[in-house]
C-alpha positions as CSV (number, residue, x, y, z in Angstrom):
1,X,3.4,22.0,-25.3
2,X,7.1,21.2,-24.7
3,X,8.3,17.7,-23.9
4,X,9.4,18.8,-20.4
5,X,6.0,20.3,-19.6
6,X,4.2,17.2,-20.8
7,X,6.4,15.0,-18.6
8,X,5.9,17.3,-15.6
9,X,2.1,17.2,-16.0
10,X,2.2,13.4,-16.5
11,X,4.4,12.9,-13.4
12,X,2.2,15.1,-11.2
13,X,-0.9,13.1,-12.3
14,X,0.9,9.9,-11.7
15,X,1.8,10.9,-8.2
16,X,-1.8,11.9,-7.4
17,X,-3.1,8.6,-8.8
18,X,-0.5,6.6,-6.9
19,X,-1.4,8.3,-3.7
20,X,-5.1,7.5,-4.2
21,X,-4.2,3.9,-5.0
22,X,-2.1,3.6,-1.8
23,X,-5.0,5.0,0.3
24,X,-7.6,2.7,-1.2
25,X,-5.3,-0.3,-1.0
26,X,-4.5,0.2,2.7
27,X,-8.1,0.9,3.5
28,X,-9.8,-2.0,1.7
29,X,-7.1,-4.7,1.4
30,X,-8.6,-6.6,4.3
31,X,-12.2,-7.6,4.8
32,X,-14.0,-8.1,8.1
33,X,-17.3,-9.8,8.9
34,X,-18.9,-9.6,12.3
35,X,-21.1,-12.6,13.2
36,X,-21.7,-11.2,16.7
37,X,-22.7,-8.6,18.1
38,X,-24.8,-6.8,15.6
39,X,-28.1,-8.6,15.7
40,X,-27.9,-9.8,12.1
41,X,-28.0,-13.5,12.7
42,X,-30.3,-15.7,14.8
43,X,-28.7,-17.3,17.9
44,X,-29.8,-20.7,19.1
45,X,-29.0,-23.2,21.8
46,X,-26.9,-26.3,20.8
47,X,-26.8,-29.6,22.6
48,X,-26.3,-33.3,21.7
49,X,-29.9,-34.1,22.6
50,X,-30.7,-33.7,18.9
51,X,-28.6,-36.8,18.2
52,X,-29.5,-38.8,21.3
53,X,-27.2,-37.3,23.9
54,X,-28.0,-36.1,27.4
55,X,-26.2,-32.8,27.7
56,X,-28.2,-29.6,28.3
57,X,-27.8,-25.9,27.9
58,X,-29.5,-22.7,29.2
59,X,-28.9,-19.8,26.7
60,X,-29.3,-16.1,27.5
61,X,-28.5,-13.3,25.1
62,X,-28.3,-9.5,25.2
63,X,-27.2,-7.1,22.5
64,X,-23.6,-7.5,23.5
65,X,-23.2,-10.9,25.1
66,X,-24.3,-14.5,24.5
67,X,-24.0,-16.8,27.6
68,X,-24.5,-20.5,27.5
69,X,-24.8,-22.4,30.8
70,X,-23.8,-26.0,29.9
71,X,-23.9,-29.3,31.7
72,X,-22.1,-32.0,29.7
73,X,-23.3,-35.5,30.6
74,X,-22.1,-39.0,29.7
75,X,-24.0,-41.4,27.5
76,X,-22.7,-40.0,24.2
77,X,-19.4,-40.6,22.4
78,X,-18.9,-36.9,21.8
79,X,-21.1,-35.0,24.2
80,X,-21.5,-31.3,23.5
81,X,-23.5,-28.2,24.3
82,X,-23.2,-24.5,23.7
83,X,-24.5,-21.9,21.3
84,X,-25.0,-21.5,17.5
85,X,-25.5,-18.8,14.9
86,X,-27.9,-19.5,12.0
87,X,-26.1,-18.1,9.0
88,X,-29.1,-18.8,6.8
89,X,-31.2,-16.2,8.8
90,X,-30.6,-12.5,8.3
91,X,-32.6,-10.2,10.6
92,X,-34.7,-13.2,11.6
93,X,-35.6,-13.8,7.9
94,X,-34.3,-16.6,5.6
95,X,-31.0,-15.6,3.8
96,X,-30.7,-15.6,0.1
97,X,-27.8,-18.0,0.0
98,X,-25.0,-19.8,1.8
99,X,-22.3,-18.0,3.9
100,X,-18.9,-17.9,2.1
101,X,-16.2,-18.7,4.7
102,X,-13.6,-19.1,1.9
103,X,-13.3,-15.3,1.7
104,X,-11.7,-15.3,5.1
105,X,-8.3,-16.4,6.6
106,X,-8.9,-16.3,10.3
107,X,-11.5,-16.1,13.1
108,X,-11.3,-14.2,16.3
109,X,-13.6,-15.0,19.3
110,X,-13.7,-13.0,22.5
111,X,-14.8,-15.7,24.9
112,X,-14.7,-16.5,28.7
113,X,-15.5,-19.7,30.5
114,X,-15.5,-20.8,34.2
115,X,-13.3,-23.9,33.9
116,X,-12.7,-24.8,30.3
117,X,-9.3,-24.2,28.9
118,X,-10.4,-24.4,25.3
119,X,-13.7,-24.2,23.3
120,X,-14.9,-26.2,20.4
121,X,-15.7,-24.3,17.2
122,X,-17.8,-25.9,14.5
123,X,-18.8,-24.7,11.0
124,X,-21.6,-26.7,9.4
125,X,-21.5,-26.6,5.6
126,X,-24.0,-27.9,3.0
127,X,-22.4,-30.9,1.3
128,X,-23.9,-31.3,-2.2
129,X,-23.6,-35.1,-1.9
130,X,-24.2,-36.1,1.7
131,X,-26.3,-33.2,3.2
132,X,-30.0,-33.7,3.4
133,X,-32.4,-30.8,4.0
134,X,-33.2,-30.3,7.7
135,X,-31.1,-33.3,8.7
136,X,-28.5,-31.9,11.1
137,X,-26.2,-35.0,11.2
138,X,-25.7,-34.9,7.4
139,X,-24.3,-31.4,7.3
140,X,-20.5,-31.4,6.7
141,X,-18.9,-30.2,10.0
142,X,-15.5,-28.4,10.1
143,X,-14.2,-28.4,13.6
144,X,-11.4,-26.7,15.5
145,X,-10.3,-26.0,19.1
146,X,-9.6,-22.4,20.3
147,X,-7.9,-21.3,23.6
148,X,-10.0,-19.2,26.0
149,X,-8.6,-15.7,25.9
150,X,-10.1,-12.5,27.3
151,X,-8.9,-10.4,24.4
152,X,-9.9,-12.9,21.8
153,X,-8.8,-16.3,20.6
154,X,-7.6,-16.4,17.0
155,X,-8.1,-19.4,14.8
156,X,-6.8,-19.9,11.3
157,X,-9.4,-21.2,8.8
158,X,-6.8,-23.8,7.9
159,X,-7.1,-25.3,11.4
160,X,-10.7,-26.5,10.6
161,X,-10.8,-30.2,9.8
162,X,-13.6,-32.7,9.1
163,X,-13.9,-35.0,12.1
164,X,-13.4,-38.7,11.6
165,X,-16.7,-39.7,13.2
166,X,-18.6,-37.8,10.4
167,X,-16.5,-39.4,7.7
168,X,-17.2,-42.8,9.2
169,X,-20.9,-41.9,9.4
170,X,-21.0,-41.3,5.6
171,X,-19.1,-44.5,4.9
172,X,-15.8,-42.7,4.0
173,X,-12.6,-44.5,5.1
174,X,-10.5,-41.4,5.0
175,X,-10.8,-37.6,4.5
176,X,-11.9,-36.9,1.0
177,X,-10.3,-33.4,1.1
178,X,-13.5,-31.6,0.4
179,X,-14.6,-28.6,2.6
180,X,-17.3,-26.6,0.9
181,X,-16.4,-23.6,2.9
182,X,-18.4,-21.4,0.5
183,X,-21.6,-23.2,1.5
184,X,-21.7,-22.3,5.2
185,X,-25.0,-22.8,7.1
186,X,-24.4,-22.7,10.8
187,X,-21.6,-21.6,13.2
188,X,-21.4,-23.2,16.6
189,X,-19.4,-22.8,19.8
190,X,-19.4,-25.7,22.3
191,X,-17.4,-27.1,25.2
192,X,-13.8,-28.1,24.7
193,X,-10.7,-29.1,26.6
194,X,-11.2,-28.9,30.4
195,X,-14.8,-29.7,30.4
196,X,-15.9,-31.8,33.5
197,X,-18.8,-34.2,33.0
198,X,-21.7,-33.5,35.2
199,X,-20.3,-30.2,36.5
200,X,-22.0,-27.0,35.0
201,X,-19.8,-24.6,33.2
202,X,-20.5,-21.3,31.4
203,X,-19.4,-20.0,27.9
204,X,-19.6,-16.3,27.5
205,X,-19.1,-14.8,24.1
206,X,-18.7,-11.1,23.5
207,X,-17.7,-11.0,19.8
208,X,-17.1,-13.2,16.8
209,X,-15.3,-11.7,13.9
210,X,-13.9,-13.1,10.6
211,X,-10.9,-11.6,8.8
212,X,-9.7,-12.0,5.3
213,X,-7.4,-10.5,2.7
214,X,-10.0,-9.3,0.2
215,X,-8.4,-11.2,-2.6
216,X,-10.7,-10.0,-5.4
217,X,-10.1,-6.3,-4.4
218,X,-6.3,-6.8,-4.2
219,X,-6.3,-8.4,-7.7
220,X,-8.3,-5.5,-9.1
221,X,-6.0,-3.0,-7.4
222,X,-2.9,-4.7,-8.9
223,X,-4.5,-4.5,-12.3
224,X,-5.3,-0.8,-11.7
225,X,-1.7,-0.2,-10.6
226,X,-0.3,-1.9,-13.8
227,X,-2.7,0.3,-15.9
228,X,-1.5,3.5,-14.1
229,X,2.2,2.5,-14.6
230,X,1.7,1.7,-18.3
231,X,-0.3,4.9,-18.9
232,X,2.4,7.0,-17.3
233,X,5.2,5.2,-19.2
234,X,3.3,5.6,-22.4
235,X,2.7,9.3,-22.0
236,X,6.4,9.9,-21.2
237,X,7.5,7.8,-24.1
238,X,5.1,9.6,-26.4
239,X,6.3,13.0,-25.2
240,X,9.9,12.1,-25.7
241,X,9.2,10.7,-29.2
242,X,7.3,13.8,-30.2
243,X,10.1,15.9,-28.9
244,X,12.7,13.9,-31.0
245,X,10.4,14.1,-34.0
246,X,9.9,17.8,-33.6
247,X,13.7,18.3,-33.3
248,X,14.2,16.2,-36.4
249,X,11.7,18.2,-38.4
250,X,13.1,21.5,-37.1
251,X,16.6,20.4,-38.2
252,X,15.4,19.3,-41.6
253,X,13.6,22.7,-42.1
254,X,16.8,24.6,-41.0
255,X,18.9,22.6,-43.4
256,X,16.4,23.1,-46.2
257,X,16.3,26.8,-45.6
258,X,20.1,27.0,-45.5
259,X,20.4,25.1,-48.7
260,X,17.9,27.3,-50.5
261,X,19.4,30.6,-49.2
262,X,22.8,29.4,-50.2
263,X,21.5,28.9,-53.7
264,X,19.8,32.4,-53.6
265,X,23.1,33.9,-52.5
266,X,24.9,32.4,-55.4
267,X,22.3,33.8,-57.8
268,X,22.6,37.3,-56.1
269,X,26.4,37.2,-56.7
270,X,26.5,35.7,-60.2
271,X,23.4,36.9,-61.9
272,X,21.4,40.2,-62.3
273,X,18.0,38.5,-61.7
274,X,15.6,40.4,-59.5
275,X,14.9,39.6,-55.9
276,X,11.4,38.5,-56.8
277,X,12.7,36.1,-59.5
278,X,15.3,34.6,-57.1
279,X,12.6,34.2,-54.4
280,X,10.4,32.2,-56.8
281,X,13.3,30.1,-57.9
282,X,14.2,29.0,-54.4
283,X,10.6,28.2,-53.5
284,X,9.4,31.4,-51.7
285,X,6.0,32.7,-52.6
286,X,6.7,36.4,-51.8
287,X,9.8,38.6,-51.9
288,X,9.0,39.9,-48.4
289,X,9.1,36.4,-46.9
290,X,12.3,35.6,-48.9
291,X,14.0,38.8,-47.6
292,X,13.2,37.8,-43.9
293,X,14.5,34.3,-44.3
294,X,17.6,35.4,-46.2
295,X,18.4,38.0,-43.5
296,X,17.9,35.2,-40.9
297,X,20.7,33.2,-42.5
298,X,23.1,35.9,-43.7
299,X,22.3,38.8,-41.4
300,X,21.6,41.2,-44.3
301,X,18.8,41.7,-46.9
302,X,19.4,40.3,-50.4
303,X,20.1,43.6,-52.2
304,X,22.6,44.7,-49.5
305,X,24.2,41.3,-49.7
306,X,24.5,41.7,-53.6
307,X,26.1,45.2,-53.2
308,X,28.7,43.8,-50.8
309,X,29.5,40.8,-52.9
């Protein structure tokens, strides 16, 4: 197979692999996780009554909508009410492990309210040091505020912070910088900016989605691309090297043949030795093969060359 043919085949294979790589990369470079709808996770009512507050909530749910009728009351420093999603329950059964929020970069919530301008969003994570089993107040909360938008409110995962009241509750003077976003347990949506104490409001959620860059997949794809590039470069380099080596061997053979036939020509002119003897002398095994090679160099057979010279 010639050098050019090898390079053409390698280039065609490279183009096909690169096209497949691009399709896969575009298709799977981002990851999506739907918390609602889908019926995967258990939905529950949230209110500050569990920690001594007086707010209340009436929760209704269909396959496509969660609605929380809330009434925020005084008597609590941070009164709240709304809805939650149990990330430790899959299809109404206990999940095998924590939910990993660290795989995602943003959160989009399609939500409507009657009066609120913003909603509160809370992620409760299991803190290996401070969290106690079945003790709600000890779970590490990550909180953020999101504007109410009909087509969806986007929140960066970097916007979630540990509230000061929880840090103070654990005896921490300042934020310790820990998040444990890979140990998610519960996701909650409650009242936010624009809430009026004692006046009922309604939070209606149509979808909750998480988006991420699928970092592991992207890293593997980059490795695959490097392998493809190196393989292509290696095949091309090998083909070129083989071509140069072949050309070198061919030139060496031609020079060797020319040298031997020149020696044979001298013997044809200056001696009366037979063609068979001369063939053996210059390294040919048979007179017939010698005659063909001699004719290739001088254009005539040995005996005719002798008569002419």
